[in-house]
Backbone bond lengths (Angstrom), bond angles and torsions (degrees), N, CA, C in turn:
res aa  C-N    CA-C-N  psi(-1)  N-CA   C-N-CA  omega(-1)  CA-C   N-CA-C  phi
1 M - - - 1.461 - - 1.515 108.21 -
2 T 1.296 115.00 134.58 1.466 119.68 -177.10 1.523 109.78 -83.78
3 R 1.376 116.61 131.32 1.463 121.23 176.54 1.521 108.89 -90.69
4 H 1.302 116.39 132.25 1.457 120.64 178.75 1.527 108.90 -95.35
5 R 1.315 116.32 125.32 1.455 120.01 176.72 1.534 108.75 -71.74
6 P 1.324 118.03 141.67 1.462 119.51 179.89 1.515 111.14 -62.82
7 T 1.315 115.76 138.45 1.458 119.83 -179.69 1.524 109.46 -74.48
8 L 1.337 115.82 162.19 1.461 120.76 177.92 1.520 110.55 -61.05
9 R 1.351 115.86 -35.42 1.463 118.70 -179.76 1.518 111.19 -64.21
10 R 1.350 116.67 -42.53 1.463 119.81 179.18 1.517 111.16 -64.70
11 I 1.337 116.63 -40.53 1.465 120.19 178.54 1.524 110.40 -62.24
12 A 1.346 115.75 -43.04 1.465 119.95 -179.25 1.523 110.79 -63.65
13 L 1.346 117.00 -43.77 1.457 120.28 -179.48 1.523 111.44 -64.04
14 T 1.332 116.33 -40.30 1.462 120.28 178.53 1.517 110.50 -63.35
15 T 1.331 116.78 -42.86 1.463 121.35 179.75 1.523 110.94 -63.15
16 L 1.332 116.84 -44.00 1.462 120.56 179.52 1.525 111.13 -62.90
17 A 1.323 116.35 -37.35 1.462 119.79 179.60 1.521 111.55 -64.60
18 L 1.317 116.78 -30.64 1.456 120.38 -178.86 1.520 113.02 -83.54
19 L 1.326 117.82 -20.93 1.458 120.56 -174.47 1.532 113.22 -58.63
20 P 1.342 120.76 -46.84 1.461 118.61 179.92 1.520 112.68 -59.15
21 L 1.352 117.12 -36.72 1.452 119.39 178.69 1.521 110.72 -65.85
22 A 1.326 117.28 -42.81 1.454 120.79 -179.42 1.521 110.39 -65.28
23 A 1.325 116.54 -42.52 1.463 119.30 -179.31 1.515 110.68 -65.18
24 S 1.335 116.00 -41.92 1.447 118.63 -179.46 1.511 111.72 -66.63
25 A 1.356 117.49 -35.28 1.456 119.56 179.41 1.510 111.28 -69.43
26 A 1.342 117.40 -29.42 1.455 120.75 -176.92 1.522 112.25 -83.76
27 T 1.329 117.98 -12.51 1.452 121.10 -177.40 1.524 109.69 -89.48
28 P 1.344 118.13 119.57 1.467 118.90 -179.23 1.518 110.70 -70.56
29 G 1.313 116.52 145.76 1.452 120.39 177.11 1.514 109.87 -96.32
30 I 1.310 116.46 -90.14 1.457 121.55 175.90 1.526 107.67 -129.10
31 P 1.328 117.38 155.40 1.464 118.50 -179.93 1.519 111.30 -68.99
32 T 1.321 115.51 150.15 1.455 119.66 169.49 1.528 107.84 -73.35
33 L 1.321 115.94 168.51 1.460 119.52 178.92 1.529 110.49 -61.33
34 A 1.330 116.51 -39.57 1.466 119.85 179.33 1.526 111.20 -66.24
35 Q 1.328 117.21 -40.41 1.467 120.49 178.65 1.522 110.95 -66.07
36 A 1.327 116.46 -39.87 1.461 120.33 178.56 1.527 110.59 -65.97
37 Q 1.339 116.92 -39.99 1.465 120.14 177.67 1.524 111.14 -64.00
38 S 1.316 116.27 -40.79 1.461 120.34 177.76 1.528 111.05 -62.18
39 A 1.332 117.26 -41.90 1.464 120.97 178.25 1.522 110.94 -64.52
40 M 1.325 116.82 -40.38 1.455 120.37 179.03 1.526 111.13 -67.43
41 D 1.336 116.63 -41.02 1.467 120.36 178.34 1.528 111.05 -61.49
42 A 1.333 116.32 -40.53 1.465 120.14 -179.99 1.526 110.67 -63.73
43 L 1.320 116.90 -41.05 1.464 120.29 178.58 1.525 110.39 -68.07
44 F 1.317 116.94 -39.38 1.461 122.36 178.91 1.527 110.10 -63.95
45 D 1.333 116.26 -45.65 1.465 120.57 -179.45 1.523 111.53 -64.49
46 A 1.331 116.40 -37.62 1.465 120.17 179.38 1.524 110.33 -63.95
47 A 1.326 116.70 -36.27 1.464 120.13 179.87 1.523 112.01 -69.00
48 L 1.335 116.99 -26.13 1.467 121.11 -178.81 1.521 112.86 -99.75
49 A 1.315 117.13 -0.76 1.475 120.32 -170.65 1.521 113.37 -60.01
50 D 1.326 118.40 -32.42 1.465 119.95 -175.92 1.522 112.99 -89.45
51 R 1.328 117.46 5.48 1.463 120.80 179.44 1.533 109.65 -102.87
52 P 1.329 118.68 133.28 1.474 120.69 177.52 1.522 111.05 -60.66
53 A 1.311 115.67 151.00 1.462 120.18 -178.85 1.525 111.65 -60.53
54 T 1.348 116.82 -25.41 1.463 120.36 -178.91 1.524 112.95 -87.97
55 D 1.325 117.68 -3.57 1.463 121.79 -179.70 1.527 109.14 -63.68
56 S 1.334 116.30 128.01 1.469 119.68 -176.77 1.529 111.46 -63.27
57 S 1.349 117.34 -35.71 1.459 119.31 179.95 1.521 110.85 -65.94
58 R 1.340 116.23 -33.60 1.468 119.03 177.75 1.522 110.25 -67.83
59 M 1.326 116.51 -40.56 1.470 119.47 -179.68 1.526 111.12 -65.52
60 V 1.343 115.41 -37.77 1.460 118.70 177.35 1.529 110.27 -65.66
61 A 1.344 115.96 -43.23 1.460 119.69 178.79 1.519 111.28 -61.18
62 E 1.335 117.20 -41.79 1.465 121.05 179.56 1.521 110.89 -61.44
63 A 1.326 116.31 -34.61 1.462 119.63 -179.84 1.526 111.45 -65.97
64 F 1.340 116.10 -24.00 1.457 120.44 -179.47 1.524 111.54 -113.13
65 R 1.338 116.72 27.86 1.463 120.03 175.53 1.530 108.70 -58.25
66 P 1.335 118.25 124.20 1.472 119.40 -176.29 1.533 112.28 -68.21
67 R 1.312 114.83 139.88 1.469 121.66 176.99 1.521 107.80 -116.49
68 L 1.321 115.79 118.94 1.457 120.02 -178.71 1.526 110.53 -72.95
69 L 1.309 115.06 133.45 1.463 121.11 177.78 1.524 112.00 -105.98
70 A 1.337 117.05 -28.16 1.464 119.26 -177.58 1.519 110.18 -166.26
71 L 1.332 114.76 154.01 1.460 123.66 168.79 1.517 107.42 -118.73
72 S 1.321 116.66 138.94 1.467 118.80 179.15 1.521 109.36 -149.64
73 S 1.343 114.67 164.55 1.474 122.25 176.95 1.522 112.62 49.02
74 C 1.343 116.86 43.36 1.467 120.22 179.37 1.531 109.98 -70.95
75 M 1.336 115.54 135.19 1.461 122.06 -176.10 1.513 110.25 -132.64
76 P 1.333 118.89 127.80 1.470 120.58 176.71 1.521 110.23 -60.41
77 H 1.327 115.30 140.60 1.463 121.01 177.55 1.521 107.92 -95.27
78 S 1.330 116.16 107.31 1.462 120.31 -175.63 1.522 110.03 -72.20
79 G 1.330 115.30 149.05 1.456 120.85 176.54 1.514 114.30 88.57
80 A 1.339 118.21 -4.39 1.462 120.43 179.81 1.530 109.38 -79.38
81 A 1.339 115.57 147.35 1.459 120.32 -178.47 1.526 111.65 -72.50
82 I 1.328 118.08 -25.46 1.459 122.51 178.41 1.523 107.99 -126.59
83 P 1.346 117.94 159.42 1.465 119.35 -179.11 1.532 111.52 -53.84
84 T 1.324 115.93 125.27 1.464 121.95 -175.39 1.525 108.79 -139.76
85 V 1.328 115.82 134.78 1.463 120.31 176.54 1.523 109.48 -132.80
86 D 1.325 115.14 146.76 1.454 122.52 172.02 1.520 107.16 -108.55
87 C 1.334 116.90 130.04 1.464 121.95 -178.60 1.518 109.83 -129.17
88 I 1.315 115.81 148.79 1.455 119.74 167.83 1.521 106.88 -80.79
89 T 1.318 116.50 122.57 1.458 120.87 -179.38 1.520 109.86 -105.20
90 T 1.324 115.03 141.61 1.455 121.60 169.86 1.516 106.80 -107.06
91 A 1.326 116.95 118.00 1.463 120.71 -174.39 1.521 110.10 -131.65
92 Q 1.318 114.75 151.98 1.459 121.51 177.58 1.518 107.33 -115.13
93 A 1.338 116.48 120.01 1.461 121.03 176.62 1.521 110.12 -135.02
94 G 1.310 116.06 9.92 1.454 123.06 -178.01 1.511 108.66 -169.28
95 P 1.309 117.89 -153.87 1.470 119.38 -177.42 1.517 114.57 -69.85
96 E 1.344 118.01 -28.15 1.458 121.23 -176.40 1.528 110.48 -120.61
97 P 1.337 117.92 146.45 1.471 119.64 175.15 1.522 110.52 -67.91
98 V 1.322 115.31 150.06 1.463 120.87 177.06 1.527 108.09 -122.47
99 Y 1.321 115.32 152.43 1.458 121.49 -176.76 1.526 108.67 -120.60
100 R 1.344 115.40 126.77 1.458 120.02 -178.35 1.516 109.92 -142.05
101 L 1.319 115.18 152.00 1.459 121.03 172.04 1.526 107.30 -88.91
102 L 1.339 117.22 120.05 1.464 122.06 -179.09 1.519 109.66 -125.83
103 R 1.314 114.48 153.94 1.472 121.16 -176.90 1.523 110.14 -110.26
104 F 1.334 115.33 138.55 1.460 122.40 177.43 1.527 108.34 -127.77
105 T 1.325 115.63 139.37 1.463 120.85 177.76 1.519 109.03 -123.63
106 H 1.334 115.73 148.94 1.463 121.43 -178.26 1.522 109.49 -113.01
107 A 1.314 116.49 118.57 1.465 121.50 179.77 1.521 109.26 -150.11
108 E 1.325 114.70 143.33 1.469 121.63 178.13 1.522 112.16 52.37
109 G 1.324 115.21 38.32 1.453 120.39 171.43 1.510 116.19 84.30
110 H 1.328 118.86 4.03 1.463 118.07 177.83 1.522 110.81 -147.93
111 W 1.338 115.05 162.37 1.453 122.25 -178.63 1.521 110.30 -89.31
112 T 1.323 115.49 138.57 1.458 121.70 176.05 1.527 108.57 -133.06
113 M 1.320 114.80 171.07 1.460 120.68 175.27 1.523 108.64 -118.46
114 P 1.345 118.17 128.18 1.462 119.29 173.96 1.529 110.38 -59.35
115 I 1.322 116.08 151.32 1.461 120.21 -178.45 1.522 110.54 -61.54
116 E 1.322 117.19 -44.50 1.464 120.40 -177.94 1.528 110.11 -83.21
117 Q 1.327 116.06 112.20 1.457 121.30 -178.90 1.527 111.82 -118.17
118 R 1.313 117.47 -2.75 1.460 119.60 179.86 1.528 110.49 -85.84
119 H 1.292 114.64 156.30 1.473 122.55 174.10 1.525 112.92 62.88
120 L 1.338 117.78 30.08 1.463 118.70 172.86 1.531 108.37 -68.66
121 P 1.322 117.75 136.07 1.467 118.82 -179.86 1.532 110.61 -67.77
122 V 1.315 115.86 128.93 1.464 120.45 179.55 1.526 108.74 -74.97
123 P 1.338 117.86 127.08 1.474 119.60 179.77 1.530 111.41 -60.96
124 V 1.319 115.16 142.30 1.467 121.62 179.19 1.524 108.30 -116.78
125 P 1.325 118.30 121.05 1.468 119.27 178.71 1.518 110.89 -64.72
126 P 1.336 117.74 145.11 1.470 120.34 -178.63 1.523 112.07 -66.16
127 T 1.313 114.63 149.59 1.461 121.42 -174.99 1.522 112.47 -58.46
128 D 1.337 117.54 -41.51 1.467 118.68 -177.33 1.519 111.75 -65.89
129 R 1.328 116.36 -34.21 1.466 118.72 177.43 1.530 110.93 -72.32
130 V 1.326 116.86 -39.06 1.462 120.08 178.14 1.516 110.36 -62.48
131 Q 1.331 117.16 -35.59 1.466 119.48 178.09 1.527 110.47 -61.11
132 V 1.332 117.04 -43.41 1.469 120.69 177.02 1.529 110.11 -60.08
133 L 1.330 116.16 -44.41 1.463 120.39 -176.68 1.520 112.07 -69.62
134 L 1.349 116.63 -35.95 1.469 119.35 177.30 1.522 110.32 -64.69
135 R 1.316 116.22 -43.46 1.468 118.90 178.96 1.529 110.86 -63.42
136 E 1.344 116.20 -34.51 1.466 119.33 176.63 1.524 111.13 -62.82
137 T 1.340 116.91 -37.48 1.469 119.07 179.34 1.531 110.95 -66.08
138 F 1.338 117.16 -37.12 1.465 119.61 177.62 1.530 110.72 -66.31
139 I 1.331 116.48 -39.08 1.465 119.68 177.91 1.524 110.54 -62.44
140 A 1.328 116.68 -43.30 1.468 120.88 -179.72 1.522 111.18 -65.21
141 R 1.327 116.17 -40.17 1.465 119.35 179.67 1.526 110.89 -68.59
142 A 1.340 116.62 -37.14 1.466 119.79 178.60 1.530 111.17 -63.12
143 A 1.318 115.61 -37.45 1.465 119.61 -178.61 1.525 112.00 -66.83
144 Q 1.345 116.67 -23.04 1.468 119.92 -179.19 1.522 113.02 -100.29
145 E 1.335 116.58 -2.48 1.470 120.52 -175.46 1.525 110.91 -85.88
146 A 1.330 115.68 127.72 1.462 120.09 -179.59 1.525 111.78 -84.19
147 D 1.333 118.18 -31.94 1.463 121.70 -177.30 1.524 110.13 -75.77
148 A 1.326 116.54 127.74 1.469 121.22 -174.96 1.527 111.38 -65.15
149 G 1.335 118.15 -39.58 1.452 120.89 -179.34 1.525 111.71 -65.75
150 A 1.324 115.88 -46.01 1.464 119.79 178.38 1.519 110.61 -64.28
151 R 1.331 116.02 -36.72 1.463 119.67 179.34 1.532 110.80 -65.06
152 A 1.327 117.23 -38.00 1.472 121.03 178.12 1.531 110.74 -67.01
153 D 1.345 117.07 -40.05 1.466 120.52 178.22 1.530 111.00 -63.56
154 L 1.313 116.16 -41.04 1.467 120.11 179.89 1.532 110.75 -68.18
155 A 1.309 116.46 -37.09 1.465 119.83 178.25 1.526 110.69 -64.89
156 Q 1.329 116.06 -38.33 1.457 119.60 177.10 1.532 110.39 -66.31
157 A 1.326 116.29 -42.11 1.465 120.07 178.14 1.522 110.94 -61.17
158 A 1.327 116.25 -37.09 1.462 119.90 179.20 1.522 111.80 -64.59
159 R 1.348 116.89 -27.53 1.461 120.52 -179.78 1.524 112.49 -87.19
160 T 1.333 116.94 -28.89 1.471 118.85 -166.23 1.527 115.19 -118.81
161 A 1.311 119.11 -9.14 1.472 120.26 -175.33 1.524 110.94 -59.36
162 D 1.327 116.19 129.82 1.464 122.32 178.01 1.528 108.71 -121.19
163 V 1.311 116.65 118.81 1.463 121.37 178.27 1.526 109.23 -79.42
164 V 1.326 116.44 129.37 1.465 120.81 -178.87 1.530 111.95 -113.98
165 G 1.327 117.81 -7.69 1.461 118.94 179.39 1.512 112.08 -167.91
166 V 1.330 116.04 143.89 1.466 123.42 175.25 1.525 106.15 -133.76
167 D 1.327 116.94 113.36 1.460 118.26 -175.87 1.524 111.16 -149.35
168 A 1.348 115.03 -177.73 1.476 122.20 179.61 1.523 111.42 54.68
169 C 1.332 117.03 38.74 1.464 120.67 -178.83 1.532 110.49 -77.01
170 D 1.316 115.69 140.00 1.461 121.29 178.54 1.518 108.94 -155.30
171 I 1.344 115.54 165.37 1.458 120.45 177.59 1.520 108.85 -76.68
172 G 1.326 116.64 137.06 1.459 120.40 -178.13 1.517 112.77 -63.95
173 E 1.313 115.99 148.07 1.463 120.97 176.70 1.526 111.71 -85.10
174 D 1.322 117.27 -25.99 1.460 120.94 -174.26 1.523 113.57 -111.12
175 A 1.336 117.39 -2.04 1.468 120.69 -179.29 1.527 108.15 -160.84
176 P 1.354 117.09 155.11 1.469 120.16 179.18 1.522 111.66 -79.76
177 V 1.324 115.62 73.80 1.462 122.40 -176.34 1.526 108.64 -135.77
178 I 1.332 115.38 168.69 1.459 121.60 172.03 1.522 107.29 -107.50
179 E 1.318 115.76 116.95 1.459 121.50 -177.85 1.521 109.47 -100.11
180 C 1.326 116.87 133.01 1.463 122.83 -179.49 1.525 110.09 -134.57
181 Q 1.319 114.33 157.67 1.457 120.78 169.21 1.533 107.63 -94.85
182 V 1.320 115.97 125.12 1.468 121.69 -175.90 1.519 109.34 -113.36
183 S 1.331 115.98 124.07 1.457 121.62 175.72 1.528 108.61 -100.62
184 A 1.340 116.01 133.25 1.467 119.29 -176.97 1.516 110.43 -148.23
185 R 1.336 115.13 154.59 1.463 122.31 173.72 1.524 108.19 -103.12
186 V 1.315 115.27 128.75 1.461 121.43 178.41 1.527 107.80 -134.72
187 A 1.334 116.08 122.00 1.469 121.93 179.05 1.520 111.53 52.82
188 G 1.329 116.99 42.82 1.451 121.65 176.23 1.511 115.27 81.68
189 E 1.312 118.12 -3.54 1.458 121.15 179.53 1.528 109.59 -114.11
190 Q 1.336 115.58 143.56 1.461 119.66 179.26 1.521 110.11 -103.88
191 G 1.312 114.87 134.46 1.455 120.72 179.15 1.514 110.62 -136.66
192 R 1.318 115.17 178.45 1.460 121.73 -176.59 1.517 107.99 -142.65
193 Q 1.323 116.95 133.37 1.450 119.76 -179.64 1.531 110.03 -148.23
194 P 1.347 117.07 152.46 1.459 119.76 176.47 1.529 110.93 -77.89
195 M 1.322 116.44 144.10 1.459 122.02 173.75 1.518 108.20 -137.59
196 A 1.313 116.41 152.41 1.464 121.99 -179.79 1.522 109.07 -121.48
197 F 1.343 115.88 138.14 1.457 121.27 -173.66 1.534 110.49 -130.90
198 I 1.329 114.10 156.24 1.460 122.32 171.19 1.526 107.73 -135.60
199 R 1.324 115.44 167.74 1.470 120.59 174.71 1.520 107.99 -113.38
200 V 1.327 116.65 128.46 1.461 122.22 178.75 1.524 107.82 -130.75
201 D 1.333 116.11 120.04 1.469 121.25 -179.90 1.527 111.79 52.44
202 G 1.334 115.69 42.16 1.457 120.40 176.75 1.505 115.57 78.15
203 Q 1.328 118.88 7.33 1.463 122.40 -176.95 1.523 109.18 -122.68
204 W 1.341 116.28 137.19 1.451 120.53 174.93 1.525 110.00 -71.72
205 Q 1.343 115.31 137.25 1.471 121.67 178.65 1.516 108.60 -136.02
206 N 1.342 115.49 158.54 1.464 119.04 168.95 1.520 109.09 -65.91
207 A 1.323 116.10 136.29 1.465 119.27 176.93 1.516 109.21 -71.03
208 P 1.324 117.75 142.58 1.473 118.95 176.43 1.519 110.48 -63.63
209 A 1.308 115.25 148.84 1.463 120.17 179.96 1.528 110.03 -63.02
210 T 1.319 115.83 136.84 1.462 119.67 178.96 1.522 109.26 -87.46
211 P 1.339 117.47 142.19 1.461 119.66 179.69 1.531 110.95 -61.13
212 Q 1.307 116.12 139.41 1.475 121.02 178.36 1.526 110.34 -82.71
């Protein structure tokens, strides 16, 4: 039986079919927890590099070296020359966990943290998405409401609520969330209420309720 050698066209088509997979595999997404911890340790060590090992301030700092517990709500930073993401980090550096927005960049095959980490702009979810999420909260509250009148009011709010502003966003103090003040019109009246958000698979979601 005669074997047919693959034509150049078939080879080219096969190569083109593989290119998107190769490109996608080479593009970093977000750091793993271990990679993020390594980047944080490198930044921490650089800050202490000029202090002698016997320096009391260095020993105190080492005692409070932050330990990352989780990364959440990671968001690509658009406009950066290299892959860059901002994540809400949960870290332990004392008796209680702290939540901060930190930036990670990917270069030369590994994740690092820029030296300047203060004053990162807190992401603000778009108004149209917040409107969907606000209406979802009214639907959830209506489902738990025993009073028929209150349930009808909540159902109406779920149909008609219009978000007119999302501002004063900041990282939560008690949970790894983004907290914002949301202004909305409901049944002809305008009000303002706090809402908490997270990012899951690139989509803004209502943050789960925190235990009281």
